C-alpha positions in Angstrom: 175.2 -154.3 155.6 176.4 -155.7 152.6 175.2 -153.7 149.6 174.7 -156.0 146.6 174.5 -154.7 143.3 170.8 -154.1 142.3 169.8 -156.4 139.5 167.6 -155.6 136.9 164.2 -156.9 137.2 164.3 -158.7 134.0 167.6 -160.6 132.9 168.7 -159.6 129.6 171.8 -159.8 127.4 173.5 -157.1 126.2 175.7 -157.9 123.4 177.4 -155.7 121.1 176.6 -156.8 117.6 178.5 -155.5 114.6 176.3 -153.3 112.5 174.7 -155.2 109.7 176.5 -155.2 106.4 175.2 -152.6 104.1 172.8 -153.9 101.6 174.5 -154.5 98.4 173.1 -151.9 96.1 172.3 -153.2 92.6 173.7 -151.0 89.8 170.9 -148.8 87.8 170.0 -150.6 84.8 167.8 -149.0 82.0 165.1 -150.9 80.5 165.9 -152.3 77.2 164.9 -149.9 74.3 162.8 -151.3 71.5 164.5 -152.3 68.7 164.8 -149.3 66.0 162.9 -149.6 62.7 165.1 -148.5 59.5 163.1 -146.2 57.0 163.8 -146.7 53.3 165.6 -143.5 51.8 163.0 -142.9 49.0 160.0 -142.6 51.3 160.4 -138.9 52.5 161.2 -137.8 48.9 158.0 -139.6 47.6 155.9 -137.9 50.4 157.2 -134.4 49.4 156.6 -135.0 45.7 153.0 -136.2 46.3 152.2 -133.0 48.2 153.8 -130.9 45.7 152.0 -132.5 42.9 148.7 -132.3 44.7 149.2 -128.5 45.2 150.0 -128.0 41.7 146.9 -129.8 40.5 144.8 -127.6 43.0 146.3 -124.5 41.6 145.6 -125.6 38.0 142.0 -126.4 38.7 141.7 -122.9 40.4 143.1 -121.2 37.5 140.9 -122.9 35.0 137.9 -122.1 37.2 139.0 -118.4 37.2 139.4 -118.3 33.4 136.0 -119.8 33.0 134.5 -117.3 35.3 136.4 -114.4 33.6 135.3 -115.5 30.1 131.8 -116.0 31.0 131.6 -112.5 32.6 133.3 -111.2 29.4 130.9 -112.9 27.1 127.8 -111.7 29.3 129.1 -108.1 29.1 129.5 -108.4 25.2 126.0 -110.0 24.9 124.5 -107.2 27.0 126.1 -104.5 24.8 125.0 -106.2 21.8 121.6 -106.6 23.2 121.6 -102.9 24.1 122.8 -102.0 20.6 120.0 -104.2 18.9 117.4 -102.6 21.2 118.5 -99.1 20.4 118.6 -100.1 16.6 115.1 -101.4 17.0 113.6 -98.5 18.8 115.0 -96.2 16.1 114.0 -98.2 13.2 110.4 -98.6 14.5 109.8 -94.8 14.4 109.1 -95.0 10.6 107.6 -97.6 8.5 109.0 -96.1 5.5 112.6 -96.7 6.3 114.0 -100.1 6.5 115.5 -101.4 9.8 118.9 -102.3 8.0 119.5 -98.6 7.5 119.8 -98.0 11.2 121.9 -101.1 12.1 125.2 -99.4 12.1 127.1 -102.0 14.0 128.9 -104.2 11.4 130.6 -107.3 12.2 134.3 -107.7 11.4 133.6 -110.5 8.9 131.4 -108.0 6.9 134.1 -105.5 6.8 136.6 -108.1 5.9 134.3 -109.3 3.0 133.6 -105.8 1.8 137.4 -104.9 1.6 138.6 -108.4 0.3 140.2 -108.9 3.6 141.8 -105.6 3.7 143.3 -106.0 0.2 146.2 -103.5 -0.1 145.2 -102.7 -3.8 142.0 -101.2 -2.2 143.7 -98.7 -0.2 142.7 -95.1 -1.2 144.5 -93.2 1.5 146.2 -93.2 4.9 144.9 -91.1 7.8 146.2 -90.3 11.3 144.2 -93.3 12.6 145.0 -95.8 10.1 144.6 -96.7 6.3 141.4 -96.1 4.4 140.1 -98.8 2.2 137.4 -98.8 -0.5 134.9 -101.5 0.1 131.2 -102.5 -1.2 128.7 -103.9 1.4 126.7 -106.6 0.2 123.5 -104.6 0.3 125.1 -101.5 -1.4 124.0 -99.1 1.3 124.9 -95.5 0.3 122.1 -93.4 1.8 123.9 -91.9 4.8 127.4 -90.6 5.2 128.3 -92.9 8.3 127.2 -96.3 7.1 128.3 -98.1 10.2 131.1 -99.0 12.7 132.9 -102.2 13.8 134.2 -102.8 17.3 135.3 -106.4 17.5 138.5 -108.4 18.4 140.2 -105.0 19.4 139.6 -103.7 15.9 137.9 -100.1 15.6 136.6 -99.4 12.0 134.4 -96.6 10.8 132.6 -97.3 7.5 131.6 -94.2 5.4 130.0 -94.1 1.9 132.4 -93.9 -1.0 132.8 -90.7 -2.5 133.2 -90.9 -6.5 135.4 -87.9 -7.1 138.0 -88.5 -4.4 139.7 -85.7 -2.4 140.0 -82.2 -3.2 143.8 -82.4 -3.4 143.5 -84.9 -6.1 142.0 -82.1 -8.3 144.4 -79.6 -7.2 147.8 -81.2 -7.5 149.0 -82.9 -10.6 146.9 -86.3 -10.5 145.8 -85.9 -14.0 142.1 -85.2 -13.2 140.3 -82.4 -14.9 141.0 -79.0 -13.1 138.2 -77.3 -11.3 136.7 -74.1 -12.6 136.4 -71.1 -10.4 132.7 -71.7 -9.8 133.5 -75.2 -8.9 136.0 -74.1 -6.5 133.7 -71.7 -5.0 131.0 -74.4 -4.5 133.6 -76.7 -2.8 134.8 -74.0 -0.6 131.1 -73.4 0.3 130.3 -77.1 1.0 133.5 -77.4 3.4 132.5 -74.2 5.0 128.9 -75.5 5.7 130.5 -78.5 7.2 132.7 -76.8 9.5 129.9 -74.3 10.5 127.8 -77.2 11.3 130.2 -78.7 13.7 130.9 -75.4 15.4 127.3 -74.3 15.8 124.8 -77.2 15.5 125.2 -78.4 19.1 125.6 -76.4 22.3 129.2 -77.6 22.6 131.4 -77.0 19.5 133.3 -79.7 17.7 136.7 -78.6 16.4 137.9 -80.6 13.6 141.8 -79.7 14.0 143.0 -81.3 10.7 141.4 -79.3 7.8 143.3 -79.7 4.5 142.7 -80.5 0.9 143.0 -84.3 1.4 140.2 -84.2 4.1 137.7 -82.4 1.7 136.0 -85.2 -0.3 133.9 -84.8 -3.4 131.0 -86.8 -4.6 129.8 -87.2 -8.1 128.3 -83.6 -8.3 131.4 -82.3 -6.7 129.6 -81.4 -3.5 132.2 -81.3 -0.8 132.1 -83.3 2.5 134.3 -82.8 5.3 135.9 -86.1 6.4 138.6 -87.6 8.7 137.5 -86.5 12.1 140.1 -88.9 13.7 141.7 -86.2 16.0 138.6 -84.0 16.4 137.5 -83.0 19.9 134.7 -81.2 21.8 135.3 -77.5 22.2 133.6 -74.6 23.9 130.0 -73.7 24.0 129.0 -70.7 22.0 129.2 -68.7 25.2 132.8 -69.6 25.8 135.9 -68.5 24.0 138.7 -70.9 24.8 139.5 -74.5 24.1 142.6 -76.0 25.7 144.4 -78.6 23.4 147.8 -79.8 22.5 149.1 -79.8 19.0 147.9 -82.8 17.2 147.1 -84.0 13.7 149.0 -84.3 10.5 149.5 -80.5 10.0 146.8 -79.8 7.7 145.3 -76.4 9.2 146.0 -76.0 12.8 146.0 -72.7 14.8 149.4 -71.1 14.1 149.6 -69.7 17.6 150.8 -73.0 19.1 152.1 -74.4 16.0 154.7 -72.1 14.7 158.1 -72.6 16.1 159.8 -69.0 16.3 163.2 -70.8 16.2 162.5 -71.6 12.4 163.8 -69.2 9.8 161.3 -66.8 8.5 161.1 -68.1 5.1 160.0 -71.4 6.5 156.9 -69.9 8.0 155.9 -66.9 5.9 154.3 -68.5 3.1 151.2 -66.5 4.3 153.1 -63.2 4.3 154.3 -63.8 0.7 150.7 -64.3 -0.4 149.3 -61.4 1.4 152.2 -59.2 0.2 150.8 -60.0 -3.4 147.3 -59.4 -2.4 147.9 -56.0 -1.1 149.7 -55.2 -4.3 146.9 -56.6 -6.4 149.0 -59.0 -8.0 146.5 -61.8 -7.8 147.7 -63.7 -10.8 150.9 -64.4 -8.9 149.2 -66.5 -6.4 146.1 -68.3 -8.1 146.3 -71.6 -9.5 147.8 -71.3 -13.2 145.2 -73.6 -14.4 142.6 -70.8 -13.8 142.1 -68.3 -16.6 142.1 -64.9 -14.9 139.7 -63.6 -17.4 137.0 -66.0 -16.4 137.0 -64.8 -12.8 135.0 -61.9 -11.8 137.1 -59.2 -10.0 134.9 -58.6 -7.3 134.4 -62.2 -6.6 138.2 -62.8 -6.5 138.8 -59.7 -4.3 136.1 -60.7 -1.8 137.5 -64.3 -1.7 141.1 -62.9 -1.0 139.9 -60.5 1.7 138.1 -63.5 3.7 141.1 -65.7 3.0 143.4 -63.2 4.6 141.3 -62.8 7.6 141.1 -66.5 8.0 145.0 -66.9 8.5 145.3 -64.1 11.0 147.7 -65.0 13.5 145.3 -64.2 16.6 142.3 -66.4 16.9 140.3 -63.4 17.9 141.0 -61.7 14.5 139.7 -64.6 12.5 136.1 -64.8 11.3 133.5 -67.4 12.3 132.6 -70.1 9.9 129.2 -68.5 9.4 130.9 -65.2 8.4 133.2 -67.2 6.1 130.0 -68.9 4.6 128.3 -65.7 4.1 131.4 -64.2 2.2 131.8 -67.1 0.1 128.1 -66.7 -1.0 128.8 -63.2 -1.9 131.8 -64.5 -4.1 129.4 -66.9 -5.9 126.8 -64.2 -6.3 129.3 -61.8 -8.0 130.6 -64.7 -10.2 127.2 -65.6 -11.3 125.9 -62.1 -11.9 129.0 -61.2 -14.2 129.1 -64.4 -16.3 125.6 -66.1 -16.0 123.2 -63.3 -15.2 121.4 -65.6 -12.5 122.0 -63.5 -9.6 118.9 -62.3 -8.0 118.0 -58.6 -8.2 118.8 -58.0 -4.6 121.7 -60.2 -3.8 121.9 -58.9 -0.2 118.5 -60.7 0.4 119.8 -64.1 -0.5 122.8 -63.6 1.6 121.0 -62.5 4.6 118.7 -65.5 4.1 121.7 -67.7 4.0 123.2 -66.2 7.2 120.0 -66.6 9.1 119.8 -70.3 8.2 122.7 -70.7 10.5 121.7 -68.2 13.2 123.8 -68.9 16.0 125.9 -66.7 18.3 129.2 -65.8 16.8 132.3 -66.9 18.7 136.0 -67.2 18.4 138.2 -70.0 19.3 141.7 -69.4 21.0 143.7 -72.5 21.3 146.5 -72.8 23.8 149.2 -75.5 23.9 148.5 -76.6 27.5 147.9 -80.4 26.9 144.6 -82.4 27.1 
């Protein structure tokens, strides 16, 4: 049996075709970019300048607003102070119908002070203190009823206005100014007036006031040669009458200051021992060697002069604890005056001690001494 090749059930043609050619790949082409726009070179600079200008304008506006607010607050504060001063003045003035309101209006304007001194004319300068110049002036209403007439606190000017004293300073009557020399009685009265003023500062209030610049140029004399203590530019509050110490630095223009912190031990002895020279003559009884040559020794009662020398010697003791209180000084000065009047005028009371005790009790406050140390403010 012949075997024939088995034919497939379906006729088909197998043809070997070559693989199809690869598809031609087109090169990658980016989409076209939009056309670039060109910027003028001055545009950025103008923009920056505008921003800076706007910022500066804003800062200026803020600064102006701040200045206006500050000035308004300052003005409001000043108005409040003036209102308070006016209210205080009104309250004080209404306490008495017999005293005018103007006497208690101590706040002076700068224009008032300028007008009274002819705009601080140098020809009206009567002295120079530690704080500044002292001018002679006349207020429009001629007020001379109180020692402190007023004050001015305006445009950073601090001014005190006192009444004018006709006879000037004690110094002008002691040292070659051509003025008439004071008699012993007048000098005692001047010393008593100054002592009363200092005693008042020390004892009139619970806390003492220490002058710290007592000297002849700060003792002022009115038309009747009544002494007034002036120039409190460096005064300060001291201890109460129950305390014994006040702490302070060395200040002032070296009138009388406590010798304990003032004297420099490095100085030669003849530069600091004027006191010892005077005390040496006092102890030898050579009073004519230390008193003013304008005084006639025969016109001075010896007991009066002796008591005066004794109290003066105690006042310049080196240690503060050894010095008398101002009340004690005042008491001894009254004794000096009593001795003088009894010897030359016969006007002393039969019992001088009664009048002296009466004077002492007038300032009856506890005694205390002041010790000043140099340890700053």
